[in-house]
N, C-alpha and C positions, 0 to 999 in steps of 0.2 A: 511593556504593555503593548506599544504601539508595534514593535517588532513580532510578538506573538500573534497579534491580530492579523497582521499583514500577512504573514505566513500561512495563517489559517484559512485566510480568504484565498490567496492562491491556490494552496494545494485542493481546498474543497471546489473550487470554480471549475476544476476540471469533470467533477462529478455532473454540475450543472450543464457544462457545456456537451458533454456527451450525451447527456438524455435528451436536451433540446434537438441535436442533430439527428439523432435516432429515431426521434417521433416523426422526423421529416423525411428523412432517408436513410439508406443503408448503404456504407462504403463497401468495396470488395472485400470479402473474407482475409485476403492477403496483406491487405493493407492494414487490416485490425492487427493480425497476426504481427505484421513487423512492428506496431507501435507497442505491443505487448512486450515482444522480445527486446526491443529498444529500453523499455521502461526496467525490464528484468535486469538487462546488463548493466544499468545505471544504478539500481538497488544493490546490485552485489558489490559494486565499488563503494556504495556510500555505507552499506552496512559494515563492510570489511574495514574500509579505514577510518569511519568517523564513528561507529558505534563499538564495534569490538575491539579495536586498537586503543579507544579510549577507554574502554572498560578494563582492558589487560594492565595498560598502564597505571591506572588508579588502584585496582583490586588485587592484580597478581594473577596467575596462571589459573590457580584452583578456583578462586571465587567467580571469574569471568567464565570460565569453562562450566561451572555449575549453573550459573545464570544462563547461559546460551542453551545448554542442555534442558533446563526446565522450561524455558521459551518454547521450544521446539515440541517437548513433550504436551506441553497445556494447548499449543495451537492444534496439533493432528489429534489429540481426543475430540476437542470441539469440532474440528471438521469432519470427523468423522460421523459423528452423532448428527451434525447439520446435513451430511451427505445421505444418511439414511432416511431423515425425514424427507428430503428433496426426493429420493427414489418413490417413497411412499405417496407423495402429494401427485406426482405424474406432472403431465406437460401443462395442465390447467395455471398450475402455479409457479412455472418456471422462472418467469420474470421477477417473482417476489423472492423466491429462493436465489435468483441471483444476485437481489440486491442485498439478502441476508449474507451472501458469500463476501461481497464487496466489503459491507461492513466488518464483517469477521476479519478480513484479510487487512482492512485499513485502520482497526483500531491500534493494532501493534506498530504499524507504520507510522500512523499520526502521532501516537505516545511517543515514538522514538523521535520523531521530527522535535516534538515540544521538549524531549529530554535533551537533545542537542543546544536547544535555545538555554536551558539551565546549565547546560555543562562547558560548553564552548562558545557561545553567541549564535549557534544556528548552523545548520548546514544546507547550503543552497544546492549542493548535490542531491541531498535527500529530498528537499523541496522540488525540485524539477523531476525527479522519478517519480514520485506520488503523483505529481500533476498529469504526467504524461500516462502514466498506468491507470489513472480514473478514467480518463476520457472513452477509450475503448470498452471498458467493462461498463461502463454507464449507458453509452450507445447502443450495446447488444441489449442490456437489461430493459431498459426503456422500449425498446423496438419489440422484444418479447412480450412485454406486457401489453402493448397496443394490439399486436397480433393476437393475443390471446383474449381479446375483449375489453381491456380496461381502457378507461377513457384516456385522453391526453392529460387532462387536468390531474387524474388520479396519478399518472406517470411522473408528472413534473413534480407534484407536491410530494410525493413519497422519495424521489431521488434528492429534491432539496432539502428535506428532512434529512436523509443519510449525509447529505453535505454538512449540515448543520452539527449533526452527531459528531461527525469526524473533524470538523473545526472545533468544538469543545474539546476532543481529545489533544489536540495540539495545545492550546492554551492551559489546559489542565497540567498536561506534561510539562509545561514552561514554568508554572506558576507553583505547582504542589512540590515540585523537585527543587525549587530554588535554593532552599537551605538545607538540602540533605547531605549528609557527610559524605566523603569519598567511597568509603565501602559499599554503602547502601547504593549511592548513584552508580557504581560499578556494576552491581547485580542488575539493576533496573535497565542499563544500556545492554547489557549481556543478553538480559532476557528477551529485550524489545528485537535484538538481532536474532536471536534464535527464532523467535516467531516469524521475523520477517523471512528468513532462509527458508523454514519450513513452508510458508506459504509461496515462494518461488518453486521450490522441488515438487511440490503438490498440484499446484494450480497453475501458475503462469507459465513456467516454462513448458509443460505439457501441454497447454492450451495452444501456446504460440507454435510449438512444433507440428501439431495435430493441424492446425488450420493453415499455416504457411509454409511447412516442409523444411529441408535443411537449410535453405538458404536465409531464415531467419537468423541464423549464426551470425550472419553480417550484421544485422541489425543490433544483436546483443553485442557484439564487440564494439560498435558504435556508441552505443547507449553506456557501456563501461567507461571507454576511453572520454567521453564528455563529462561523466560523473566525477571520474579521477583527476581530470583537468581542473573541474569547478572547485574541486575539493584541495587541490593543490594551490591553485590561485588565492581561496579563500583564505588558506591556512598561512 
């Protein structure tokens, strides 16, 4: 219980921190892009070696592949629907739609983190990746809300609420899956990995490259290396 709550608090703190900074100032776009790229590289390492590999070992190739594909399909479908609504809403709701996107991206990531608590005792690499990715996304979203007429209080309350929702996803992943059998856990791990991989390919990588250019590749490599090292040490 204590470890799940601690992981939830640390991961979600990135959203609150980003929102507070964003309401006060806006760092250079290239800095935000580098942070997103760093987090994306870390997420790649974490999902490959601590989600999908664990799923493959427990459930085999067919089960893990099916779960991975299902997670990606579900994420893409929901993301397309959300993107269409964002385009219809226009700039006035851009900050709110960014918030919705962060929650959509964050739920599979945080459930995956909770799943690792149930399966392997918790992934420090995935925890670090989620924290780092939350900061720039909340920063841009909160700043957008304030620029479009929302109050500082509204921005802070909504992003804190999102942090609470994602924290609950971690705790739920840890406790609801604690006694699940290996086959079911294999599917869940792979499903979470597929959703995270889809989020990376459709959102995080494109945004980082758009805002930071080709040099963000170095930040991506650094994030991968850090997460792989943390996973190796933790293992």
